[in-house]
N, C-alpha and C positions, 0 to 999 in steps of 0.2 A: 503494500499499500504505500502511495507516494505521500510524502509530508509536505505540507503547506503551512505558510504563516497565516494566522487568522486575519491580520489586517490585509494582507495580499488577496485573500479570498473575498474579503468584503468589498475591496476596491474593485476587483474584477466584476463581481456581480452588479455594483452600482454603475460601473462604466457601461456595460452592456444594456443594463435596464434603461439607463438615461437615453441611449441610442434609439431604443424602440418605443419609449413611452414619452410622448410630447416633450422632446428635448428640453427639459428643465434646467435652469442654470444651477451650479454646483450648490450654491447656499440654500437655494429652495429645496433641492433634493435632500440635503443633510437635515432639514427641518421637517420634512413631510415624510420621508422614507426611513424605515427602520429595519435593519438587518440583525438578526440574532443567529449565531453561528454555534453549532454544538458538532460532535463527531459524527452524528447520525443523519441530521437534516439541518437545513438552514430556513428560517422563517423570515419572509419579507412581507412587510406590511407597507402599503402606500396609502397615506390619508389625504392625498390631494384629490380635489374634486375633478371629475371627469365626466364630461356631458353624456357620453355615449358608452354604455356597458359593453355593447357588441364589439365596437371598434376597439375598445380597451382589451377585450379577450382575444381578438385577433393579433393585436400588438404583443401580448403576452405569449401567445403561441409562436410568433416570430422570435421573441426573446429566448424562448426555450429552445427552439432549433439552433439558434446561434450558440447558446450557452453549451449545448451538447457538443456542437462541432469544435468549438475552441478548447474544451476540456476533455476531448475525446471520450465522451460519455461518462465521465467522472461526476458531473453535475447535470441534473435535468429537473425540470418541474414536475414534481410527483402529484401535486394537488394545487388547484387554483380556485379561487372564488372571487367574484366581483359582485358587490352588493350595491344595489341602488336603493336608497331610501331619502327620508326627509333631510338627512345631513349631508347628502351627496353620493358619490360613488366611490367606494373604498375597495382596495384589493388586497387579498391575502394569498400568499404563496408558500408552499413547503417545497424546497429544492432538495432532492435526494443528493446526499454527499458521499462519495467513495474515497475522499481524501482523509489522511490523518492530520487532524488540525492541531498545530502547535500554537502555544501562546506567542504574542509579539515579541518578547524578549529573548527568544531563541536566536542564535546566531546562524549565519549562512553555512558555517563549517559543519553544523550538525546534520546537514542535509545530504552529505556524501559528494556532492558536486562542488568543486572548487573553481572559482574564477581564475585563481592563479594556478600555474603548472608548476 
């Protein structure tokens, strides 16, 4: 099982999510999207309002396809839900995680791959 740093995993998910869901500026994404990572799955909650739930589901499906491709199948959306109600349109995703997640304070040398020869 490949080891990845928690911060790198979160940045990767947010980067691709931002590409597919109404390209929001970084500061807005940080305020409205939460990513909770554990070693089994990753929960992504998007609290931003979105006018059309069907369009958002299509964007999440596109996000899932791209995420699977760039992680060679190690990450994929296992569950998604878009709720339209009086408070707006919110998204919940569970992303299956096949990586071993290391805390952010681990060094690159612990991964077996060295930048230096």
